[in-house]
C-alpha positions in Angstrom: -1.7 9.5 -17.4 -5.3 7.8 -17.7 -5.1 5.6 -15.0 -3.3 8.2 -13.1 -6.0 10.3 -13.4 -8.7 7.6 -13.4 -7.4 6.8 -9.7 -7.7 10.7 -8.5 -11.1 10.7 -9.9 -12.7 7.5 -8.6 -11.6 8.2 -5.3 -12.3 11.0 -5.4 -16.0 10.3 -6.5 -15.8 7.2 -4.9 -14.6 8.8 -1.5 -17.5 11.4 -1.2 -20.6 9.4 -2.2 -19.4 6.2 0.1 -16.2 7.8 2.1 -17.1 6.2 6.1 -13.7 6.1 7.5 -11.0 8.8 7.4 -7.4 7.9 6.0 -5.8 10.6 7.9 -7.9 13.1 8.7 -4.7 15.3 10.1 -2.9 15.4 7.1 -6.4 15.6 4.5 -9.3 15.6 6.2 -10.9 14.6 2.6 -9.6 11.0 2.0 -11.2 8.5 3.6 -10.4 3.8 2.4 -13.2 3.2 1.0 -11.6 5.9 -1.8 -8.3 4.5 -1.6 -10.5 1.9 -2.8 -12.0 3.2 -5.6 -9.7 4.2 -7.2 -7.0 1.6 -6.8 -9.6 -0.9 -8.4 -10.8 2.4 -11.2 -6.5 1.9 -11.7 -6.6 -1.7 -12.7 -9.5 -0.9 -14.6 -8.5 1.6 -16.5 -4.9 0.2 -17.3 -6.6 -2.9 -17.8 -9.0 -1.7 -20.7 -6.8 0.9 -22.4 -4.3 -2.2 -22.6 -6.9 -4.5 -24.0 -8.1 -1.2 -26.3 -4.5 -0.4 -27.3 -3.7 -4.2 -28.2 -6.5 -4.3 -30.7 -6.2 -0.9 -32.4 -3.3 0.2 -32.8 -1.4 -1.8 -35.1 2.5 -2.0 -34.9 2.7 -1.0 -31.6 5.5 -2.3 -31.2 5.3 -2.3 -26.8 2.0 -4.8 -26.1 1.5 -5.5 -21.8 -0.9 -8.5 -21.7 -3.2 -8.7 -19.5 -1.3 -9.5 -16.3 1.4 -7.4 -17.2 -1.5 -4.2 -16.9 -3.1 -5.5 -13.9 0.0 -5.0 -11.6 1.2 -1.8 -13.4 -2.6 -0.8 -12.5 -2.3 -2.2 -9.2 1.0 0.2 -9.1 -0.5 2.9 -10.5 -3.2 3.1 -8.2 -0.7 2.8 -4.7 1.5 5.1 -5.9 -1.3 7.6 -7.4 -2.3 7.8 -3.5 0.6 7.6 -1.8 1.9 11.5 -4.4 -1.1 13.1 -3.8 -1.1 12.3 0.5 2.6 13.0 0.2 1.5 16.4 -1.5 -0.7 17.0 0.9 2.1 16.7 3.9 3.7 19.6 1.7 1.1 21.8 2.0 0.3 21.6 6.1 4.0 21.4 6.5 4.1 25.1 4.7 0.7 25.6 6.3 -1.2 25.7 3.2 -4.4 24.3 2.0 -4.3 24.8 -1.5 -1.3 24.8 -3.5 -2.1 27.5 -6.1 -5.9 29.0 -7.9 -4.6 27.9 -12.0 -7.8 25.7 -11.2 -10.7 27.0 -9.1 -11.7 24.1 -6.5 -8.9 22.1 -7.3 -6.6 22.9 -4.5 -3.6 24.0 -8.2 -2.3 23.4 -10.6 0.5 20.8 -8.1 -3.0 19.5 -6.9 -3.6 18.0 -10.1 -0.2 16.7 -11.2 0.6 15.6 -7.9 0.3 10.9 -8.1 2.1 11.6 -11.7 5.0 12.5 -9.7 4.8 8.8 -8.1 3.7 8.0 -10.7 5.8 8.3 -13.3 8.9 7.3 -12.9 7.2 4.5 -11.8 5.7 2.9 -14.9 9.1 4.5 -17.1 11.2 1.4 -14.4 8.1 -0.8 -14.6 8.8 -0.6 -18.8 12.2 -1.1 -19.1 12.2 -3.8 -16.5 9.8 -5.3 -18.8 11.2 -4.9 -21.6 15.5 -5.9 -20.3 
């Protein structure tokens, strides 16, 4: 979850600061390629950092990722999280809704905070099952 949220936050911040090239303007006008790259790097970096922290400071951790496994997981999270976000934008556009709700002001609704997890959650689950087999 932390890597997914790091990806979302970095994509937003980098896109706002450096975004020049629109990714899919008819679907999600604010998303840029620069933001997507920033989100991808943040997902990879956060997965690596979290792995190093958990491997170093959590005694008795039974499922510890090696750094290359964490980097691949971060890559998957970075790609799939943004696909989840774009998929939710597609759903909103198909019903002509700007926001998915008003529970969190300024964020387009609770679904906008969780849409990436719809794709990354199953990916992390199946990735971990594959590693354990």
